[in-house]
ROLO-26946 format. One record per residue (C-alpha): z, y, x; residue in one letter. Coordinates in steps of 0.2 Angstrom, whole numbers, plus 5000, padded with zeros to 4 digits. Layout:
N
((Z, Y, X), 'A')
...
// end
This chain:
512
((4787, 5270, 4791), 'M')
((4775, 5257, 4786), 'S')
((4773, 5239, 4791), 'F')
((4757, 5229, 4793), 'S')
((4754, 5214, 4782), 'L')
((4756, 5202, 4797), 'S')
((4773, 5209, 4801), 'R')
((4778, 5208, 4782), 'L')
((4773, 5190, 4782), 'R')
((4782, 5186, 4798), 'A')
((4798, 5194, 4791), 'A')
((4796, 5183, 4775), 'K')
((4795, 5168, 4786), 'L')
((4810, 5173, 4797), 'A')
((4823, 5176, 4783), 'V')
((4822, 5158, 4776), 'P')
((4823, 5151, 4793), 'G')
((4838, 5161, 4798), 'A')
((4846, 5156, 4781), 'S')
((4843, 5137, 4784), 'L')
((4851, 5139, 4802), 'L')
((4867, 5147, 4794), 'V')
((4868, 5134, 4780), 'L')
((4866, 5120, 4793), 'S')
((4880, 5127, 4803), 'A')
((4892, 5128, 4788), 'C')
((4888, 5110, 4784), 'A')
((4896, 5102, 4799), 'I')
((4912, 5092, 4795), 'Q')
((4925, 5083, 4805), 'P')
((4918, 5065, 4808), 'E')
((4931, 5052, 4814), 'P')
((4926, 5037, 4823), 'F')
((4922, 5022, 4813), 'S')
((4930, 5005, 4814), 'A')
((4915, 4998, 4822), 'D')
((4915, 5011, 4835), 'E')
((4933, 5009, 4839), 'T')
((4931, 4990, 4841), 'R')
((4916, 4993, 4853), 'S')
((4927, 5005, 4863), 'R')
((4941, 4992, 4864), 'I')
((4929, 4978, 4869), 'A')
((4921, 4989, 4882), 'A')
((4938, 4995, 4889), 'D')
((4944, 4977, 4890), 'R')
((4929, 4972, 4900), 'V')
((4930, 4987, 4912), 'A')
((4949, 4986, 4915), 'M')
((4947, 4969, 4923), 'F')
((4929, 4969, 4929), 'A')
((4925, 4965, 4947), 'G')
((4942, 4957, 4952), 'Q')
((4944, 4942, 4963), 'E')
((4951, 4927, 4954), 'P')
((4968, 4920, 4958), 'L')
((4968, 4905, 4969), 'S')
((4984, 4896, 4973), 'G')
((5001, 4904, 4974), 'A')
((5001, 4923, 4976), 'M')
((5011, 4930, 4991), 'T')
((5020, 4946, 4991), 'L')
((5006, 4955, 5002), 'H')
((4993, 4948, 4991), 'E')
((5001, 4955, 4976), 'A')
((5002, 4972, 4985), 'M')
((4984, 4971, 4990), 'A')
((4978, 4967, 4972), 'R')
((4988, 4982, 4966), 'A')
((4980, 4993, 4979), 'I')
((4963, 4987, 4974), 'K')
((4964, 4985, 4956), 'Y')
((4979, 4995, 4949), 'N')
((4972, 5007, 4936), 'L')
((4983, 5021, 4942), 'E')
((4978, 5019, 4959), 'A')
((4960, 5019, 4953), 'R')
((4963, 5035, 4944), 'L')
((4970, 5043, 4960), 'R')
((4955, 5037, 4970), 'T')
((4943, 5044, 4957), 'M')
((4953, 5061, 4958), 'E')
((4951, 5061, 4977), 'Q')
((4932, 5058, 4975), 'A')
((4931, 5071, 4962), 'F')
((4939, 5084, 4973), 'A')
((4927, 5079, 4987), 'Q')
((4913, 5082, 4975), 'Q')
((4920, 5099, 4970), 'Q')
((4920, 5103, 4989), 'L')
((4902, 5098, 4991), 'D')
((4898, 5109, 4976), 'L')
((4908, 5124, 4983), 'A')
((4897, 5124, 4999), 'R')
((4882, 5129, 4988), 'F')
((4891, 5145, 4984), 'D')
((4888, 5150, 5002), 'L')
((4869, 5151, 4999), 'L')
((4860, 5166, 4993), 'P')
((4856, 5167, 4974), 'R')
((4838, 5163, 4971), 'M')
((4829, 5164, 4954), 'A')
((4811, 5159, 4950), 'A')
((4802, 5161, 4933), 'D')
((4784, 5160, 4927), 'A')
((4777, 5162, 4910), 'G')
((4765, 5169, 4897), 'Y')
((4768, 5186, 4889), 'V')
((4759, 5192, 4874), 'G')
((4760, 5204, 4859), 'R')
((4751, 5206, 4842), 'D')
((4744, 5223, 4846), 'N')
((4740, 5234, 4861), 'V')
((4754, 5242, 4871), 'S')
((4748, 5260, 4870), 'A')
((4756, 5277, 4872), 'A')
((4752, 5295, 4871), 'S')
((4760, 5311, 4878), 'S')
((4767, 5327, 4870), 'E')
((4769, 5344, 4878), 'S')
((4787, 5349, 4879), 'I')
((4781, 5367, 4878), 'I')
((4768, 5367, 4863), 'T')
((4774, 5351, 4855), 'R')
((4756, 5346, 4854), 'R')
((4748, 5329, 4859), 'Q')
((4742, 5332, 4877), 'S')
((4735, 5314, 4880), 'L')
((4726, 5303, 4868), 'E')
((4734, 5286, 4865), 'P')
((4730, 5274, 4880), 'S')
((4735, 5258, 4887), 'T')
((4738, 5251, 4905), 'S')
((4743, 5233, 4900), 'Q')
((4733, 5219, 4893), 'D')
((4739, 5211, 4877), 'R')
((4741, 5194, 4885), 'D')
((4747, 5192, 4903), 'R')
((4753, 5178, 4915), 'R')
((4768, 5183, 4925), 'V')
((4778, 5175, 4939), 'A')
((4793, 5181, 4949), 'D')
((4804, 5174, 4964), 'L')
((4819, 5184, 4968), 'N')
((4832, 5181, 4981), 'V')
((4849, 5191, 4982), 'V')
((4862, 5189, 4995), 'W')
((4879, 5198, 4994), 'N')
((4888, 5198, 5011), 'V')
((4905, 5201, 5002), 'L')
((4902, 5186, 4990), 'D')
((4897, 5176, 5005), 'F')
((4914, 5179, 5012), 'G')
((4924, 5176, 4996), 'V')
((4914, 5160, 4994), 'S')
((4918, 5154, 5012), 'W')
((4936, 5156, 5009), 'I')
((4935, 5148, 4992), 'G')
((4926, 5133, 5000), 'A')
((4940, 5131, 5013), 'K')
((4953, 5132, 4998), 'Q')
((4943, 5118, 4989), 'Q')
((4944, 5108, 5006), 'A')
((4963, 5109, 5005), 'D')
((4963, 5104, 4987), 'R')
((4953, 5088, 4992), 'S')
((4966, 5085, 5005), 'L')
((4980, 5087, 4992), 'I')
((4971, 5074, 4981), 'A')
((4972, 5062, 4996), 'A')
((4990, 5065, 4999), 'E')
((4994, 5062, 4980), 'R')
((4984, 5046, 4982), 'R')
((4995, 5041, 4996), 'R')
((5011, 5045, 4986), 'K')
((5004, 5034, 4972), 'V')
((5000, 5019, 4984), 'L')
((5018, 5020, 4991), 'H')
((5026, 5020, 4974), 'N')
((5015, 5006, 4968), 'I')
((5018, 4995, 4983), 'I')
((5037, 4998, 4981), 'Q')
((5036, 4994, 4962), 'D')
((5026, 4978, 4967), 'V')
((5039, 4973, 4979), 'R')
((5053, 4975, 4966), 'S')
((5044, 4966, 4952), 'A')
((5038, 4952, 4964), 'Y')
((5056, 4947, 4970), 'W')
((5062, 4948, 4952), 'R')
((5048, 4937, 4947), 'A')
((5052, 4925, 4961), 'V')
((5070, 4924, 4954), 'A')
((5063, 4920, 4937), 'A')
((5052, 4906, 4944), 'E')
((5067, 4898, 4953), 'R')
((5079, 4900, 4939), 'L')
((5071, 4900, 4922), 'L')
((5069, 4881, 4922), 'G')
((5088, 4879, 4926), 'R')
((5092, 4891, 4912), 'I')
((5082, 4882, 4899), 'D')
((5089, 4865, 4903), 'R')
((5107, 4872, 4903), 'L')
((5104, 4881, 4886), 'T')
((5098, 4865, 4878), 'R')
((5113, 4856, 4885), 'R')
((5125, 4869, 4878), 'I')
((5116, 4869, 4861), 'E')
((5118, 4850, 4860), 'Q')
((5136, 4852, 4864), 'A')
((5138, 4865, 4851), 'Q')
((5129, 4853, 4838), 'A')
((5141, 4839, 4843), 'N')
((5156, 4850, 4841), 'S')
((5150, 4856, 4824), 'T')
((5149, 4838, 4818), 'Q')
((5166, 4834, 4825), 'I')
((5174, 4849, 4816), 'G')
((5165, 4844, 4799), 'A')
((5174, 4827, 4800), 'S')
((5191, 4835, 4801), 'G')
((5196, 4827, 4818), 'V')
((5206, 4837, 4830), 'G')
((5213, 4854, 4830), 'D')
((5202, 4866, 4820), 'P')
((5207, 4881, 4831), 'V')
((5203, 4872, 4847), 'E')
((5186, 4867, 4840), 'A')
((5182, 4884, 4835), 'L')
((5187, 4891, 4852), 'S')
((5177, 4878, 4860), 'Y')
((5161, 4883, 4849), 'R')
((5165, 4901, 4853), 'R')
((5165, 4898, 4871), 'T')
((5148, 4889, 4870), 'L')
((5140, 4903, 4860), 'L')
((5146, 4916, 4873), 'D')
((5138, 4905, 4886), 'M')
((5122, 4905, 4876), 'V')
((5122, 4924, 4875), 'R')
((5124, 4926, 4893), 'Q')
((5110, 4914, 4897), 'L')
((5098, 4923, 4884), 'E')
((5102, 4940, 4892), 'A')
((5098, 4933, 4909), 'Q')
((5082, 4925, 4903), 'R')
((5076, 4941, 4895), 'R')
((5078, 4950, 4911), 'E')
((5069, 4938, 4921), 'L')
((5055, 4935, 4909), 'A')
((5050, 4953, 4909), 'L')
((5047, 4953, 4928), 'A')
((5032, 4942, 4926), 'R')
((5024, 4954, 4914), 'T')
((5028, 4969, 4925), 'E')
((5020, 4961, 4940), 'L')
((5005, 4956, 4931), 'A')
((5003, 4974, 4925), 'T')
((5005, 4981, 4942), 'L')
((4992, 4970, 4950), 'V')
((4980, 4973, 4934), 'N')
((4980, 4955, 4927), 'L')
((4980, 4953, 4909), 'P')
((4997, 4951, 4902), 'P')
((5002, 4932, 4899), 'G')
((4991, 4927, 4914), 'T')
((5000, 4912, 4923), 'P')
((5005, 4917, 4940), 'I')
((5012, 4905, 4954), 'R')
((5022, 4914, 4967), 'L')
((5023, 4909, 4985), 'A')
((5040, 4915, 4988), 'G')
((5049, 4904, 4975), 'A')
((5052, 4890, 4988), 'G')
((5062, 4900, 5001), 'S')
((5069, 4917, 5006), 'Q')
((5063, 4922, 5023), 'P')
((5076, 4931, 5034), 'A')
((5075, 4950, 5030), 'P')
((5069, 4962, 5044), 'A')
((5081, 4974, 5052), 'R')
((5079, 4993, 5054), 'I')
((5077, 4996, 5073), 'V')
((5070, 5014, 5073), 'A')
((5080, 5028, 5080), 'D')
((5087, 5040, 5067), 'V')
((5080, 5056, 5075), 'A')
((5063, 5048, 5077), 'R')
((5064, 5043, 5058), 'M')
((5068, 5061, 5053), 'E')
((5054, 5068, 5064), 'E')
((5041, 5055, 5056), 'L')
((5047, 5059, 5038), 'A')
((5045, 5078, 5040), 'L')
((5028, 5075, 5048), 'A')
((5021, 5061, 5036), 'N')
((5028, 5063, 5019), 'R')
((5014, 5067, 5006), 'P')
((5025, 5079, 4997), 'E')
((5028, 5090, 5012), 'L')
((5009, 5089, 5018), 'R')
((5004, 5094, 5000), 'E')
((5015, 5110, 5002), 'E')
((5007, 5114, 5019), 'D')
((4990, 5114, 5010), 'Y')
((4997, 5124, 4996), 'Q')
((5004, 5137, 5007), 'A')
((4987, 5138, 5016), 'R')
((4978, 5140, 4999), 'I')
((4989, 5154, 4995), 'S')
((4986, 5162, 5012), 'R')
((4968, 5161, 5009), 'N')
((4970, 5168, 4992), 'E')
((4978, 5184, 5000), 'A')
((4963, 5185, 5011), 'R')
((4951, 5184, 4996), 'K')
((4961, 5198, 4988), 'A')
((4959, 5209, 5003), 'L')
((4940, 5206, 5004), 'L')
((4938, 5211, 4986), 'S')
((4944, 5229, 4991), 'L')
((4930, 5231, 5003), 'L')
((4912, 5237, 4998), 'P')
((4899, 5224, 4996), 'G')
((4882, 5224, 5005), 'L')
((4868, 5216, 4995), 'Q')
((4852, 5211, 5002), 'L')
((4837, 5207, 4990), 'S')
((4819, 5203, 4991), 'G')
((4806, 5196, 4979), 'G')
((4788, 5191, 4976), 'A')
((4779, 5195, 4960), 'H')
((4763, 5191, 4951), 'G')
((4755, 5199, 4935), 'D')
((4738, 5195, 4928), 'S')
((4737, 5212, 4920), 'N')
((4719, 5218, 4923), 'S')
((4724, 5236, 4924), 'F')
((4735, 5234, 4939), 'L')
((4727, 5238, 4956), 'V')
((4739, 5225, 4965), 'N')
((4742, 5210, 4954), 'N')
((4753, 5202, 4968), 'N')
((4767, 5211, 4977), 'W')
((4783, 5209, 4986), 'A')
((4799, 5221, 4985), 'D')
((4815, 5221, 4995), 'Y')
((4831, 5232, 4995), 'G')
((4847, 5235, 5002), 'L')
((4862, 5241, 4991), 'K')
((4880, 5245, 4994), 'V')
((4892, 5242, 4980), 'T')
((4910, 5245, 4978), 'W')
((4922, 5241, 4964), 'N')
((4933, 5256, 4963), 'L')
((4944, 5249, 4950), 'V')
((4949, 5235, 4962), 'Q')
((4956, 5248, 4973), 'L')
((4970, 5249, 4960), 'L')
((4973, 5231, 4956), 'S')
((4969, 5224, 4974), 'G')
((4986, 5228, 4982), 'P')
((4995, 5219, 4967), 'A')
((4983, 5204, 4969), 'A')
((4987, 5203, 4988), 'V')
((5005, 5205, 4985), 'A')
((5004, 5191, 4972), 'A')
((4995, 5179, 4984), 'A')
((5008, 5183, 4998), 'E')
((5022, 5179, 4986), 'A')
((5013, 5162, 4981), 'G')
((5013, 5158, 5000), 'E')
((5031, 5162, 5001), 'D')
((5035, 5151, 4986), 'V')
((5025, 5137, 4994), 'A')
((5035, 5139, 5011), 'I')
((5052, 5139, 5002), 'A')
((5047, 5124, 4991), 'R')
((5042, 5115, 5007), 'R')
((5058, 5119, 5016), 'Q')
((5068, 5113, 5001), 'A')
((5059, 5097, 5001), 'L')
((5062, 5095, 5019), 'S')
((5080, 5096, 5016), 'M')
((5079, 5083, 5003), 'A')
((5068, 5072, 5014), 'V')
((5081, 5072, 5028), 'L')
((5094, 5067, 5015), 'A')
((5083, 5053, 5009), 'Q')
((5081, 5046, 5026), 'V')
((5100, 5044, 5029), 'H')
((5102, 5038, 5011), 'V')
((5089, 5025, 5013), 'A')
((5097, 5019, 5029), 'R')
((5114, 5018, 5021), 'A')
((5107, 5009, 5006), 'N')
((5098, 4996, 5017), 'Y')
((5115, 4993, 5027), 'A')
((5124, 4991, 5010), 'D')
((5111, 4980, 5003), 'A')
((5112, 4969, 5018), 'A')
((5131, 4968, 5017), 'R')
((5130, 4964, 4998), 'Q')
((5117, 4950, 5001), 'Y')
((5128, 4942, 5014), 'R')
((5143, 4942, 5002), 'T')
((5133, 4936, 4987), 'V')
((5125, 4922, 4998), 'A')
((5143, 4916, 5003), 'Q')
((5149, 4916, 4985), 'I')
((5133, 4907, 4979), 'E')
((5136, 4893, 4992), 'A')
((5154, 4891, 4986), 'L')
((5148, 4890, 4968), 'D')
((5136, 4876, 4973), 'R')
((5150, 4866, 4981), 'Q')
((5161, 4869, 4966), 'I')
((5147, 4863, 4954), 'L')
((5144, 4847, 4964), 'R')
((5163, 4843, 4964), 'Q')
((5164, 4847, 4945), 'V')
((5149, 4836, 4942), 'Q')
((5156, 4822, 4952), 'N')
((5172, 4823, 4942), 'R')
((5163, 4824, 4925), 'A')
((5153, 4808, 4930), 'S')
((5170, 4799, 4931), 'T')
((5177, 4807, 4915), 'G')
((5190, 4817, 4925), 'A')
((5183, 4833, 4918), 'T')
((5177, 4838, 4901), 'G')
((5160, 4844, 4897), 'D')
((5165, 4862, 4894), 'L')
((5171, 4863, 4912), 'V')
((5155, 4856, 4919), 'A')
((5145, 4868, 4908), 'L')
((5155, 4883, 4914), 'Q')
((5153, 4878, 4932), 'A')
((5134, 4876, 4930), 'E')
((5133, 4893, 4921), 'L')
((5143, 4901, 4935), 'T')
((5132, 4893, 4948), 'A')
((5116, 4899, 4940), 'I')
((5123, 4916, 4938), 'Q')
((5127, 4916, 4957), 'S')
((5110, 4910, 4961), 'S')
((5103, 4924, 4951), 'L')
((5114, 4937, 4959), 'R')
((5109, 4930, 4976), 'K')
((5090, 4931, 4972), 'D')
((5092, 4949, 4965), 'L')
((5102, 4954, 4980), 'A')
((5089, 4947, 4991), 'Y')
((5075, 4957, 4982), 'G')
((5086, 4972, 4983), 'D')
((5087, 4970, 5002), 'L')
((5068, 4968, 5004), 'R')
((5066, 4983, 4992), 'N')
((5078, 4993, 5003), 'A')
((5069, 4989, 5019), 'F')
((5052, 4995, 5011), 'G')
((5061, 5010, 5004), 'R')
((5066, 5016, 5021), 'V')
((5047, 5016, 5027), 'Y')
((5042, 5024, 5010), 'V')
((5055, 5038, 5014), 'T')
((5046, 5040, 5031), 'L')
((5029, 5042, 5023), 'G')
((5023, 5027, 5034), 'A')
((5006, 5021, 5027), 'D')
((5005, 5003, 5023), 'P')
((4987, 5001, 5029), 'L')
((4979, 5005, 5046), 'P')
((4966, 5019, 5049), 'E')
((4952, 5006, 5050), 'V')
((4952, 4991, 5038), 'L')
((4942, 4976, 5043), 'E')
((4935, 4969, 5027), 'G')
((4939, 4975, 5009), 'G')
((4943, 4959, 5000), 'D')
((4961, 4955, 4994), 'V')
((4964, 4943, 5009), 'A')
((4959, 4956, 5022), 'A')
((4970, 4970, 5014), 'V')
((4985, 4957, 5012), 'A')
((4983, 4953, 5031), 'R')
((4983, 4971, 5035), 'A')
((4999, 4974, 5025), 'L')
((5008, 4960, 5033), 'A')
((5003, 4966, 5050), 'A')
((5010, 4983, 5046), 'T')
((5026, 4977, 5039), 'E')
((5028, 4966, 5055), 'A')
((5025, 4981, 5066), 'A')
((5038, 4991, 5056), 'W')
((5051, 4977, 5059), 'A')
((5048, 4979, 5077), 'R')
((5051, 4998, 5076), 'G')
((5033, 5002, 5079), 'E')
((5030, 5017, 5067), 'I')
((5016, 5029, 5073), 'G')
((5010, 5045, 5066), 'P')
((5001, 5045, 5050), 'R')
((4982, 5042, 5050), 'G')
((4969, 5044, 5036), 'P')
((4971, 5031, 5022), 'V')
((4956, 5020, 5021), 'V')
((4953, 5014, 5003), 'A')
((4949, 4996, 5001), 'A')
((4932, 4993, 4994), 'A')
((4931, 4987, 4976), 'N')
// end
């Protein structure tokens, strides 16, 4: 076998080129991000995390805090993006229902003539001199359309499954919104307690530290009983420890609230609920009605409904795969070859295909899909039982929180009266400083317990409606700013307090 000179030259050029590609692939090494790139990423993320937010103006109400969390909380944004992504996946799945269409055009050439001869199978002699029926250089174009009826059916079911997945994403977003609102409610009332009591705690801490310093000076002078002095200082230190523990618990509430409403940590926040405690609402809905609503509205149960339908459609897809496929095809072609009689032509075809191997695996696939549906149904039933229990537990917790709040409020009122009496006696010298400090510490602790019990009562009220799967926003939201969302939240909560709990509608996302 001999090669022409041009082919030899081409081979000599191809070998160094291939070697260069291989060496360049081997030269790739891991490349970590540089410090400048990391700093740029941090700066960009800091801007993006807090971009487009309405500034704080005045004292923030509870419903404004909830509205800010709905609009700006990063986890809520993530769930909204996931829901939008699922919808885009559905839009993409719809294109799978269309026939496959491919078009190509180009130039085809070769370095010599495409020629051939024939050989007799009897005499083994050449029966046709070398000839060609194709130009060395040609322009070609093709347009092919293929549509498989079986693939269309499978794609149709797949699109319905993707539609259910988009609905699952919406239910998961509902669940996140419910949890975020409940977290905001809890953090808000603890932050209110902090705003009400941190000043009193700091003032009492300074007084105790001053009393401790005076006691230390008296002990150093040798005046009085040393054991009594040490016991006095020990009591003061224990009071400081209690105040520091309470201060630490309250101080974290502001940071948690700022994080939930997506404000930079350390942002000064004034809260509208620090001046008063509105009377908590009562649960007036009927228990049977609450059970019915919970079973119909809870996001977890609705998600399992969609999961069961996805599994049911998966079984249908497995059944379709056992059937023969009908494939329709057609195409238009063009070729500039001068030897052709017809340089442009169309072709069409009908083909029946059947994957015989799937006749063996298909029944197992159908059984697996049906088992998946049974699992989804069993999981939904188990969740339903848990949801019913949660409804009754939530009602019981609300009743218990209401009793605790009434008791704590009575104790707090008595401690305030005791503090006033002790302060009056201390002003006349009838009572020592230690008694006055202990009375004030007890009063502060009672106020803290009352504020936290009030927050627990408000949280228990909200938890009841979270347990029912009741949506905090209406189906149609007038306006997308923080004030409009806050008004809608307040109106919904007022309706809950009146016992107006309707069936769930679609959640309308507030515009950013």
